C-alpha positions as CSV (number, residue, x, y, z in Angstrom):
1,M,-0.6,-17.9,40.4
2,E,2.8,-17.2,38.8
3,K,2.8,-14.0,36.7
4,Q,3.4,-14.7,33.0
5,K,6.9,-13.4,31.9
6,I,6.9,-12.5,28.2
7,K,10.3,-12.5,26.6
8,E,10.9,-10.0,23.9
9,I,13.5,-10.7,21.2
10,V,14.5,-7.8,19.0
11,I,16.3,-8.2,15.7
12,L,18.4,-5.2,14.6
13,S,20.9,-4.3,11.9
14,G,23.0,-1.3,11.2
15,K,21.4,-0.7,7.8
16,G,18.7,-2.1,5.6
17,G,19.3,-5.2,3.4
18,T,21.4,-7.3,5.8
19,G,18.8,-10.0,6.1
20,K,17.0,-8.8,9.3
21,T,13.5,-9.3,8.0
22,S,14.4,-12.7,6.4
23,L,15.7,-13.8,9.7
24,T,12.6,-12.5,11.6
25,A,10.3,-14.4,9.1
26,S,12.3,-17.5,9.6
27,F,12.1,-17.4,13.3
28,A,8.4,-16.8,13.0
29,A,8.1,-20.0,11.0
30,L,10.2,-22.0,13.4
31,Q,8.6,-21.0,16.7
32,K,5.4,-22.9,15.8
33,K,2.9,-20.2,16.8
34,Q,4.4,-19.7,20.3
35,A,5.2,-16.0,19.7
36,V,3.6,-12.7,18.7
37,L,5.3,-11.0,15.7
38,A,5.9,-7.3,15.7
39,D,7.1,-5.3,12.7
40,C,8.6,-2.2,14.2
41,D,10.3,-0.9,11.0
42,V,7.3,1.4,10.7
43,D,9.0,3.7,8.2
44,A,9.5,0.9,5.7
45,A,7.5,-2.1,6.9
46,N,7.9,-5.2,4.8
47,L,7.6,-8.2,7.1
48,Y,4.0,-8.6,5.8
49,L,5.4,-9.5,2.4
50,L,6.7,-12.8,3.7
51,L,4.1,-13.6,6.3
52,H,0.9,-12.6,4.4
53,P,-1.1,-11.3,7.4
54,N,-4.9,-11.4,7.4
55,I,-5.8,-8.0,9.0
56,Q,-8.3,-8.4,11.7
57,K,-8.4,-4.8,13.0
58,K,-7.0,-1.4,12.3
59,Q,-6.8,1.7,14.4
60,P,-5.4,5.2,13.5
61,F,-2.1,6.4,14.9
62,V,-2.7,10.0,16.1
63,S,0.3,12.0,17.1
64,G,1.1,15.7,17.2
65,K,-1.0,18.6,16.0
66,L,-1.4,20.4,12.7
67,A,-2.2,24.1,12.3
68,Q,-4.8,25.2,9.7
69,I,-5.9,28.8,9.0
70,R,-9.6,29.5,8.7
71,Q,-9.7,31.9,5.7
72,D,-13.1,33.4,6.6
73,D,-11.8,34.5,10.0
74,C,-8.2,35.4,9.0
75,T,-7.4,39.2,8.9
76,A,-4.2,38.6,6.9
77,C,-2.1,40.4,9.6
78,G,0.9,38.1,8.8
79,L,1.9,37.5,12.4
80,C,1.7,33.7,11.9
81,Q,4.3,34.0,9.1
82,E,6.5,36.3,11.1
83,Y,6.6,34.0,14.2
84,C,6.9,30.7,12.3
85,R,10.5,29.4,12.5
86,F,9.9,26.5,10.1
87,D,8.8,28.6,7.1
88,A,5.5,26.7,7.1
89,V,3.3,29.7,6.5
90,I,2.9,30.7,2.9
91,K,1.8,34.1,1.8
92,Q,-0.4,34.3,-1.4
93,S,-0.8,37.7,-3.0
94,N,-4.3,38.4,-4.4
95,P,-5.8,41.5,-6.0
96,S,-8.3,41.9,-3.2
97,R,-6.1,41.0,-0.2
98,D,-3.2,38.8,0.8
99,T,-4.0,35.4,2.2
100,F,-2.0,33.0,4.3
101,R,-2.0,29.2,4.4
102,I,0.0,26.6,6.3
103,D,1.9,23.9,4.4
104,P,1.1,20.6,6.3
105,I,4.4,19.1,5.3
106,D,6.5,21.9,6.8
107,C,4.3,22.5,9.9
108,E,6.0,21.1,13.0
109,G,3.0,21.4,15.2
110,C,4.7,23.8,17.7
111,G,1.5,26.0,18.1
112,V,3.3,29.3,18.0
113,C,1.0,30.6,15.2
114,V,-2.1,29.5,17.2
115,H,-0.8,31.3,20.3
116,F,-0.1,34.7,18.6
117,C,-3.0,34.9,16.2
118,P,-4.9,38.0,17.4
119,V,-8.3,36.7,16.1
120,S,-7.9,33.0,17.0
121,A,-8.4,32.1,13.3
122,I,-6.1,29.0,13.4
123,D,-7.3,25.6,14.2
124,F,-4.9,23.2,15.9
125,K,-6.2,19.7,15.4
126,E,-4.6,16.4,16.2
127,Q,-3.3,14.7,13.1
128,E,-3.5,11.1,12.0
129,C,0.1,10.0,11.2
130,G,-0.5,6.4,10.3
131,E,-2.3,3.2,11.3
132,I,-1.7,0.2,13.5
133,M,-2.9,-3.2,12.4
134,F,-3.7,-6.4,14.3
135,S,-3.4,-9.5,12.1
136,S,-3.3,-13.2,12.0
137,T,-0.7,-15.2,10.1
138,Q,-0.1,-18.9,9.6
139,Y,2.8,-18.5,12.1
140,G,0.9,-16.7,14.8
141,P,-0.6,-13.2,15.6
142,M,1.1,-10.1,14.3
143,V,1.0,-6.4,15.2
144,H,2.4,-4.0,12.5
145,A,2.0,-0.4,11.5
146,K,2.5,2.0,8.7
147,L,3.4,5.7,8.8
148,H,1.7,8.0,6.3
149,I,4.0,9.7,3.7
150,G,5.9,12.5,5.3
151,A,4.7,11.7,8.8
152,E,7.0,11.7,11.8
153,N,7.0,10.4,15.4
154,S,8.0,6.9,14.3
155,G,9.5,6.3,17.7
156,K,6.2,6.7,19.4
157,L,4.5,4.4,16.9
158,V,7.2,1.8,17.5
159,S,6.5,1.9,21.2
160,L,2.8,1.4,20.6
161,V,3.4,-1.6,18.3
162,R,5.5,-3.2,21.0
163,K,3.0,-2.4,23.7
164,Y,0.1,-3.9,21.8
165,A,2.2,-7.0,20.8
166,R,2.9,-7.7,24.5
167,E,-0.8,-7.3,25.3
168,V,-1.7,-9.8,22.6
169,A,1.0,-12.2,24.0
170,K,-0.5,-11.8,27.4
171,E,-4.1,-12.4,26.2
172,K,-3.1,-15.5,24.2
173,K,-0.7,-16.8,26.8
174,L,2.3,-16.8,24.5
175,D,5.8,-16.7,25.8
176,Y,7.6,-14.6,23.2
177,V,7.4,-11.5,21.1
178,I,9.7,-11.4,18.1
179,V,10.4,-7.9,16.9
180,D,11.6,-6.9,13.5
181,G,13.3,-3.7,14.4
182,P,14.3,-0.7,12.3
183,P,17.8,-0.2,10.9
184,G,20.3,2.2,12.3
185,I,20.7,3.6,15.9
186,G,18.1,6.4,15.9
187,C,15.0,7.1,17.9
188,P,12.9,4.2,16.4
189,V,15.7,1.8,17.2
190,I,15.9,3.0,20.8
191,A,12.1,2.7,21.1
192,S,12.3,-0.9,19.7
193,L,14.9,-2.2,22.1
194,T,14.5,-0.5,25.5
195,G,13.1,-2.9,28.0
196,S,13.5,-5.9,25.7
197,S,14.8,-9.3,26.9
198,F,17.4,-10.0,24.2
199,V,18.8,-8.3,21.1
200,I,20.1,-10.1,18.0
201,V,22.3,-8.0,15.6
202,I,22.6,-9.3,12.1
203,T,25.4,-7.8,10.0
204,E,27.5,-8.3,6.9
205,P,31.4,-8.5,6.6
206,T,32.0,-5.0,5.2
207,L,33.8,-2.1,6.8
208,S,30.5,-0.3,7.1
209,G,29.0,-3.4,8.6
210,L,31.8,-3.5,11.2
211,H,31.3,0.2,12.0
212,D,27.5,-0.3,12.2
213,F,27.9,-3.3,14.5
214,E,30.2,-1.2,16.8
215,R,27.6,1.6,17.0
216,I,24.7,-0.8,17.8
217,L,26.7,-2.6,20.5
218,Q,27.4,0.7,22.2
219,L,23.7,1.4,22.2
220,I,22.7,-2.1,23.4
221,N,25.4,-2.0,26.2
222,H,24.1,1.4,27.3
223,F,20.8,-0.2,28.1
224,K,22.5,-3.3,29.5
225,I,20.5,-5.8,27.3
226,P,22.1,-9.2,26.5
227,S,22.9,-9.5,22.9
228,A,24.0,-12.0,20.2
229,L,25.6,-11.7,16.8
230,L,24.8,-13.3,13.5
231,I,27.1,-12.7,10.5
232,N,25.4,-13.0,7.1
233,K,27.4,-13.7,4.0
234,W,30.6,-14.1,6.0
235,D,32.4,-15.7,3.1
236,L,32.3,-12.5,1.0
237,N,35.0,-11.0,3.3
238,P,36.4,-13.5,5.8
239,E,38.9,-11.0,7.1
240,V,36.3,-8.4,8.1
241,A,34.1,-11.2,9.4
242,S,36.9,-12.2,11.8
243,Q,37.2,-8.5,13.0
244,I,33.4,-8.5,13.6
245,K,33.7,-11.7,15.7
246,E,36.6,-10.3,17.7
247,L,34.7,-7.1,18.5
248,G,31.6,-9.1,19.5
249,Q,33.8,-11.3,21.8
250,K,35.4,-8.3,23.5
251,Q,31.9,-6.8,24.1
252,K,30.5,-10.1,25.4
253,C,28.1,-10.4,22.5
254,L,27.3,-14.1,22.0
255,L,28.2,-15.4,18.5
256,L,25.2,-17.3,17.2
257,D,26.6,-18.3,13.8
258,S,28.2,-17.2,10.6
259,I,26.1,-17.9,7.5
260,A,27.7,-18.1,4.0
261,Y,26.2,-16.3,1.0
262,D,23.2,-18.3,-0.1
263,Q,21.0,-17.6,-3.2
264,S,18.1,-19.2,-1.3
265,F,17.4,-15.9,0.6
266,T,16.8,-14.1,-2.7
267,E,14.7,-17.0,-4.0
268,A,12.6,-17.0,-0.9
269,Q,12.0,-13.3,-1.2
270,L,10.9,-13.7,-4.8
271,K,8.5,-16.4,-3.7
272,L,7.3,-14.2,-0.7
273,Q,8.2,-16.9,1.8
274,P,10.5,-17.4,4.8
275,V,13.7,-19.0,3.6
276,V,13.3,-21.9,6.0
277,E,10.3,-23.0,3.9
278,I,12.3,-23.6,0.8
279,N,15.8,-24.7,2.0
280,K,16.0,-27.7,4.4
281,E,19.7,-27.0,5.3
282,L,19.0,-23.4,6.3
283,H,15.8,-24.6,8.1
284,D,17.9,-27.0,10.3
285,R,20.7,-24.4,10.8
286,L,18.3,-21.6,11.8
287,E,16.4,-23.9,14.0
288,L,19.6,-24.6,16.0
289,I,20.2,-20.8,16.1
290,W,16.7,-20.3,17.5
291,E,17.2,-22.9,20.2
292,K,20.5,-21.3,21.1
293,I,18.7,-18.0,21.5
294,I,16.0,-19.5,23.7
295,E,18.7,-21.1,25.9
296,N,20.4,-17.7,26.5
297,I,17.3,-15.7,27.4
298,H,17.0,-15.3,31.1
């Protein structure tokens, strides 16, 4: 029996607000339930606003550890504060004796205070940083997540979302995973694209958009992943749009299309729908773009 080959398409942008999530939602609507959807922008997840997922299951995302002082056992020696390099240990002066506590926001979970506490009065428990959700939508299954306020390790959470999305695709015998990636080029972006089949970069014709596109291309090329470019609102600055096209051509990044500014994207967001559901012209155009993507995935 031939092993199923799941193709993972990641959609990235240099910054937020370029149309990445709108594009992902549109592809979700166009692929006719043949893909699993994964929202890997875990720091500011918003794909659910357009796809209205029905959550089937949740599971906690546990990562890292958090130190906590047991006041009944603490001798107030102050070594924890002395050794903490993140200023997470706070001294509180009281008439009877000083007490110490650890600020959970500043604690980096390094464990130094636990190691040096002479009376072992510091607990070091795993912390819940967020949750992962498995949902159904009218366009297919969806895996998404949310970090708690102030939580870190978003790169690890992104990797888990992708892992579970591939497992769902395998279980349901679906050929594609469509990933709404995070903006920028940091750790969460690296976690969202490594090992993927194809990367789509959506950008705008501004100088910052040109710079962001160049940085993302360097990252994509480092991992030797085939890529494609979609320029949104190209008509706002045709000159810079041409520069972006030239850069993509030099870097062998396939040009999918250049889309003019269209108020329909904003209207669709206000209606909490993919734009292809309210604009026939964009529906047909993005459908051709989707077909072009599929043709270029090996």
